[in-house]
C-alpha positions, 0 to 999 in steps of 0.5 A: 246214214253216212259219216265223215272221217270224224265220225259225225253224221252227214246231212243231205242239206246245208244252209248258207245266208238263207239259201238251203241246198239239198243234194238229192243224189248224182247231179240232182240239186234242190235250192230253196230261197226267197220262197221258191224251189229251184231244181237242177237236173232232177234225175234223182228225186226222192219221194215226197220232194217239194214241187218245183217253181223252176227246173234247170237242165244242164245238158241232154244226157239221160242222167240230167235231162229227164222229165220229173212229173212228181215235182212239176206243177202247172206253174213250174218254169222249165229252162235248159240247154239246147241239147236237152230235148224237152219242151223247155225255154232254151238258154244259150251260154251267156243268157240271163233270165229271171224267175220271180226274185231269182236270176239265172245265168247260163255259163259254159260247161264242157270237157277238155280232152274228153269226148263226152261233153263238147263245148257249146252243148251244155251249160252250168248255172249261176243262180242268184238269190237275194242273199246268196249266189250258187254256181251249179257246174253241170258236167264239166272239166276245169275250164278257163272261163271258171276264173271269171265266175263269182259266187258264194256257193260252188257245187262241182263234180268230182267223179272223173271220167265224164267230168273233173276228178277230185284234184281238178275240181279243187283247182276249179274251186281255187280259181272261183274262190267261193265261200262254200264248196260242195262236191257232187256227181260221184258214187252214183254211176259205176264210172264216177267213183270218187272220195269227197274227203280227198277233194276237201283236203285238196281244196284246203291245201290250195286255198289255205282253208279259206273255202268251207268244204261241205260234204253232203250225203244224197237225200233219201 
């Protein structure tokens, strides 16, 4: 089990206002609230994971857009960006959908000055449960649109190269001003090495400690 810089054991899950978030690894996230399970980019799915009511895909890259039969049941709803070539309900940027008690908004996600994620090809999601809203950024840099995002929890990539690094992600968190910030998309692929403690320190400096940074370890 990983430990933080205080020597305390790190968990793979955290709860805020009745919504449970589990970092499965890489860019794969499980959200549980209002009686349903929502997965985002289930590239990493530990054995025995709960079946999905909704699966969201941010874009078409191999480490994001992948079928997940172990968590898919007959009633599972699949939604995603147009670049994901799976049989899913396509979501354009700005689209808003409902899945039972949960609402989903697709928001921009793209690179600035990098070729990997062109504007318009991928999305992030703001997922609104009854008691809390969660922004899952997808593969993106710090983009101007983030200044208009509002959420309780923000899950942002820090791995660099393909996405923001720790410093850029801290700038994004300062712009969004969520209550909780969680880093992901790091230390799974060789090109995404990053230090979540560096991200935490930068967020604390830029927000005056007003954002609760929670560092998770990948689920086993």
